[in-house]
C-alpha positions as CSV (number, residue, x, y, z in Angstrom):
1,M,10.9,13.9,19.2
2,S,14.6,13.2,17.1
3,Q,17.1,15.8,16.7
4,T,17.4,17.8,14.0
5,V,19.4,16.8,10.8
6,M,22.0,19.5,10.2
7,L,22.2,19.8,6.4
8,S,23.2,22.3,4.0
9,K,20.6,24.3,2.5
10,D,22.5,23.0,-1.0
11,E,22.3,19.1,0.3
12,I,18.8,19.9,1.0
13,R,17.9,21.2,-2.2
14,K,20.2,18.4,-4.0
15,R,18.1,15.7,-1.8
16,V,14.3,17.2,-2.8
17,E,15.3,17.2,-6.9
18,A,16.2,13.8,-6.5
19,L,13.6,12.8,-5.3
20,G,11.3,14.3,-8.4
21,D,8.3,16.3,-8.8
22,W,6.6,17.1,-4.6
23,F,2.8,17.9,-4.5
24,H,3.2,19.4,-1.1
25,N,5.4,22.3,-1.1
26,L,7.2,22.2,2.2
27,D,9.7,24.5,3.4
28,L,12.8,22.0,4.3
29,G,15.9,24.5,5.7
30,G,14.6,27.2,3.3
31,V,13.8,25.0,0.6
32,K,10.3,25.3,-0.3
33,T,9.8,21.5,-2.1
34,A,7.4,22.5,-4.7
35,P,7.9,26.5,-5.2
36,N,5.4,26.9,-8.2
37,H,2.9,24.6,-7.5
38,F,-0.5,25.2,-9.4
39,L,-2.7,26.0,-5.7
40,Y,0.5,27.9,-4.6
41,D,1.4,27.1,-0.9
42,Y,-0.5,24.0,-0.8
43,P,-1.7,22.3,1.6
44,A,-0.3,24.7,4.3
45,N,-2.7,27.4,2.5
46,K,-5.7,24.9,2.6
47,F,-4.8,23.6,6.3
48,Q,-4.5,27.4,8.0
49,R,-8.7,27.3,6.8
50,F,-9.8,24.4,9.1
51,A,-6.2,23.8,11.4
52,H,-8.4,25.5,14.1
53,A,-11.1,22.5,14.0
54,V,-8.0,19.8,14.9
55,P,-7.1,19.6,18.5
56,Q,-4.4,21.6,19.4
57,D,-3.1,19.4,22.0
58,L,-2.2,16.0,21.1
59,T,-0.3,15.0,23.5
60,G,-0.9,11.2,24.5
61,K,-2.5,10.7,20.8
62,T,-2.2,8.9,17.8
63,V,-2.5,9.6,14.5
64,L,-3.1,7.7,11.1
65,D,-3.0,9.7,7.9
66,I,-4.0,8.2,5.1
67,G,-3.0,8.8,2.1
68,C,0.2,10.9,3.3
69,N,2.4,11.8,0.3
70,A,4.8,13.9,1.3
71,G,3.8,14.2,5.1
72,F,2.3,17.7,5.5
73,Y,-0.3,16.3,8.0
74,S,1.9,13.8,9.5
75,L,4.6,16.0,10.7
76,E,1.7,19.1,11.5
77,M,0.2,16.6,14.0
78,K,3.7,16.0,15.3
79,R,4.2,19.6,16.5
80,R,1.0,19.4,17.8
81,G,2.0,16.5,20.1
82,A,1.1,13.4,18.9
83,S,3.1,10.5,20.5
84,R,2.7,8.3,17.5
85,V,2.0,9.6,13.8
86,L,1.9,7.2,11.1
87,G,1.3,8.0,7.5
88,I,0.8,5.3,4.6
89,D,0.8,5.4,0.8
90,S,0.6,3.7,-2.0
91,D,3.3,5.5,-3.9
92,D,7.2,4.8,-2.8
93,R,8.4,8.2,-4.1
94,Y,6.0,9.9,-1.7
95,L,7.1,7.7,0.8
96,S,10.7,8.7,0.6
97,Q,9.6,12.5,0.3
98,A,8.1,12.3,3.5
99,R,11.1,10.5,5.5
100,L,13.5,13.3,4.5
101,A,11.1,15.7,5.4
102,A,10.8,14.0,8.7
103,E,14.6,13.7,8.7
104,V,15.5,17.6,7.9
105,T,12.6,18.7,10.3
106,G,13.6,16.4,13.4
107,L,9.6,15.5,13.7
108,E,9.4,11.6,14.5
109,A,7.2,10.1,12.3
110,E,6.7,6.3,10.7
111,F,5.9,6.2,7.1
112,R,4.7,3.2,5.7
113,N,3.6,1.8,2.0
114,L,0.0,0.2,2.4
115,S,-3.4,1.6,1.4
116,V,-6.7,2.5,2.9
117,Y,-7.8,-1.4,1.9
118,D,-4.6,-2.6,4.4
119,V,-5.6,-0.5,7.2
120,A,-6.6,-4.2,9.2
121,A,-4.1,-5.2,9.2
122,L,-2.6,-2.7,11.2
123,G,-4.1,-4.6,14.2
124,E,-5.0,-0.5,15.6
125,R,-7.0,2.4,16.1
126,F,-5.6,5.8,16.5
127,D,-6.9,8.7,18.2
128,L,-7.3,10.7,15.1
129,V,-7.5,9.6,11.3
130,I,-6.5,11.6,8.5
131,F,-8.6,11.0,5.2
132,M,-8.1,13.8,3.2
133,G,-7.6,13.7,-0.5
134,V,-8.0,10.2,-0.7
135,L,-11.4,9.3,-1.5
136,Y,-12.4,10.4,-5.1
137,H,-9.1,8.5,-6.1
138,L,-10.9,4.9,-5.2
139,R,-12.7,2.8,-7.2
140,H,-14.4,1.4,-3.9
141,P,-15.0,4.7,-1.6
142,L,-17.9,3.3,1.0
143,L,-16.0,0.4,1.4
144,A,-12.6,2.7,2.7
145,L,-15.0,4.3,5.1
146,D,-16.4,1.3,6.1
147,L,-12.7,-0.8,6.9
148,I,-11.5,2.7,8.4
149,H,-14.6,2.8,10.9
150,E,-14.2,-1.1,11.6
151,H,-10.4,-1.2,11.9
152,A,-8.6,2.2,12.3
153,A,-10.7,4.6,13.5
154,K,-11.2,4.9,17.7
155,D,-12.5,8.4,18.2
156,L,-11.7,11.2,15.5
157,L,-11.5,11.5,11.6
158,L,-10.1,14.5,9.4
159,F,-11.8,14.1,6.4
160,Q,-11.9,15.9,2.5
161,S,-13.0,14.9,-0.5
162,M,-12.9,16.9,-3.9
163,Q,-16.7,17.9,-4.1
164,R,-18.3,18.7,-7.5
165,G,-22.4,19.9,-8.2
166,S,-24.8,21.2,-6.4
167,R,-23.9,22.4,-2.8
168,E,-27.6,22.0,-2.0
169,I,-28.2,19.7,1.2
170,E,-31.7,18.8,1.6
171,P,-33.2,16.0,4.4
172,V,-33.6,12.5,2.7
173,A,-36.4,10.6,4.0
174,A,-35.8,7.0,5.7
175,D,-37.6,5.4,2.7
176,Y,-38.8,6.2,-0.4
177,S,-42.1,4.5,-2.5
178,F,-40.8,2.8,-5.9
179,E,-42.8,5.1,-7.4
180,E,-40.9,8.1,-6.3
181,T,-38.3,8.9,-9.2
182,E,-38.0,12.8,-9.2
183,V,-36.1,13.0,-5.5
184,F,-33.0,12.0,-7.6
185,N,-32.8,15.2,-9.7
186,R,-33.3,17.4,-7.0
187,P,-30.1,19.2,-6.8
188,G,-29.9,18.5,-2.9
189,F,-30.0,14.3,-2.7
190,P,-26.7,12.7,-2.5
191,K,-24.7,11.6,-5.7
192,M,-21.8,10.4,-7.1
193,H,-20.4,11.2,-10.1
194,F,-18.5,8.4,-11.9
195,V,-15.5,9.3,-14.0
196,E,-15.3,6.3,-16.5
197,H,-11.6,7.9,-18.0
198,R,-9.9,11.4,-17.0
199,Y,-10.7,14.1,-14.8
200,T,-8.2,17.2,-14.5
201,G,-5.7,14.7,-16.6
202,D,-6.0,12.4,-13.6
203,L,-6.5,8.5,-14.7
204,T,-7.2,7.9,-10.8
205,N,-10.3,10.2,-10.5
206,W,-13.2,7.9,-10.1
207,W,-16.0,9.2,-8.1
208,V,-16.9,12.7,-7.3
209,P,-19.6,13.2,-4.7
210,N,-21.7,16.3,-4.1
211,A,-21.7,17.9,-1.2
212,A,-24.9,15.8,0.3
213,C,-23.4,12.5,-0.9
214,A,-20.1,13.4,0.9
215,E,-22.1,13.8,4.2
216,A,-24.9,11.0,3.6
217,M,-21.4,8.7,3.4
218,L,-19.7,9.7,6.4
219,R,-22.8,9.3,8.6
220,S,-23.6,5.8,6.5
221,A,-20.0,4.7,7.4
222,G,-20.6,5.4,11.3
223,F,-19.1,8.9,11.1
224,A,-21.0,12.0,13.3
225,I,-19.9,15.5,11.5
226,I,-19.1,17.3,14.4
227,E,-17.8,20.4,12.7
228,H,-17.6,21.6,8.8
229,P,-15.0,24.7,9.3
230,E,-14.2,24.6,5.4
231,Q,-16.4,23.8,2.2
232,E,-15.0,20.3,1.8
233,V,-13.5,19.3,5.0
234,Y,-15.6,17.9,8.2
235,L,-14.1,16.8,11.4
236,C,-16.1,13.7,12.8
237,R,-16.6,11.4,15.3
238,R,-16.6,7.8,15.6
239,V,-20.0,6.4,16.7
240,E,-21.9,3.2,16.1
241,A,-22.6,2.4,12.1
242,P,-26.2,2.2,11.5
243,W,-28.0,-1.1,11.1
244,G,-26.3,-3.0,7.7
245,A,-23.2,-1.0,7.0
246,G,-19.9,-2.5,7.3
247,A,-17.4,-3.6,4.9
248,A,-18.8,-7.2,5.1
249,Y,-22.3,-8.1,3.6
250,P,-24.8,-8.2,5.4
251,A,-22.6,-6.9,8.6
252,K,-25.2,-7.8,11.7
253,E,-27.5,-9.5,12.3
254,K,-30.9,-8.0,11.6
255,R,-32.5,-6.2,14.8
256,A,-35.5,-6.4,16.7
C-alpha cells in the first residue's frame, strides 16, 4: 500500500475542482467531491445497505471494477485488503478523478481506459468483478455479461442495474408453445424496456430490465445469485453457463 500524499486541504480542493463535476461524492482529506449530489452522499449511502454482503477480508484477492467512475468501489475493496484492484472506465475524466482519489487516500489501485467489451484483452480473471450501474448504459447488455463470464470472472460478481416495471418474479417454464402469448403480458415475466431517446435526460440509458429480467439475465450468463441484499443489487457466483449461452453463437457443440 502506498503512502498517503500530504496535500493541504486547499490543494486538494483545487485539484478536485479542476477535474470538473464528480458523480461520486468522496471525502478526500476533508474535501467532499460532490457535496450537492442529487442522491446525497452517493455512493457511500447506497453501499452501506449491502456492504455486509461483500467479503470483509479480501486479502490476496484480485478485483476488477467495471465502470469504476471516480473509484469509490475500487478503493473500498482495497481497504478490505485486496492485493490487486483494477478499475476500468471509458471516460478519461472519471479515471483522472479516480487516480486523484487513490493518490490522496494512499490506496494503491490501477485505473485504465477500457470498456466492458474489452475485458478479454486483459488476459486475466479476477476473484471479484464489480459490475454496478453499467448494464442499462449498454446497447448490448447480455453480450457484456457473457464476456465477463468468459474472460473476467473467476468467482464472485457484484452486480447492480437500474430496474423499472414490476418487481414481481414468477417461475418461468422451460418452454412454451407457439400459441402461448399471454405469458408475455404477465408482470413477473422477464422484460427489458428499450429507451430509444433519453431517460432522465441521459442519452446513454438504453435498456432497463424489470426485476425478473435482471435475475434471468444473470442466470443465462452463468451467474448463480447467492445474495440479494438490496433491491437492485446481487452477489453472484460464477457457474457453468447454460448450453447456448456465450458471446459467440453457437457457443458450444450441441450436447447429447
